[in-house]
N, C-alpha and C positions, 0 to 999 in steps of 0.2 A: 644435285639433290638425289638422295636415295629413294627407292620405292617406298620404304617405310616412312620417310619424311613426307612424301607426296600423299600417301594414304592418310597420315595424321592431319594434313591440311584439308583433305576432302572430308574427313570425319568431322572436323571443326565446322566446316561449312554446312554440312547436313544438320549438325546439332543446332547451329544458329537458325537454320530454316525451321526446324521443329519448334524452337523457342518462339520465333516470330508467329508461327501458326497458332500456337497456344495463346499467345497474347491477342491475336486477332479474334480467336474464338470467344474471348471474354468480352468483346465489344457487343454492346446491347443492340445495336442498330443493324445487325446482319439479317438478311432474309434466310429462309430455310435452304434455298439453293446455294447461297454463299457459304453457309455453314457446312453443307454437304460437300462442296468443292474443297473446303479447307480440310475436312476430315479425310477425304480421298487423298489429298496431297500429303497429309500426315502419314497415312498408311504407306504411301510410296516412299516417303522419307525414312520411315521406320525400317522398311525392307532394305532400302539402300544402306542405311546405317549398319544393320546386321551384317550385310555382305561385306562392307568396308572393314568392319571390325574383324571379321573372320580372315579377310585377306591380309590385314595388318598383322594379325597373330602369325599367319603363315610366313609373311615376310620377315617378321622378327625372329621366328624360329630358324628360318633359312640363314639369316644374318649371323645368328649365334653359332650355327653349325659351321659356317664358312670361316669364322674367327677361331675355331678350335683346331 
């Protein structure tokens, strides 16, 4: 498995975690502390996703350069 393929897998996992967090936020029975924890987790996931996307772009560019 290439670095690019691994990164795509990680990206998919983080996207799924973000999706689940948003679904959980729509639950009406959450306490303020629970909502805060989910929002904090969303912030972490968003930062992670940005990092992974940037690393994926770099890996993709590197792969293209190596193939030429």
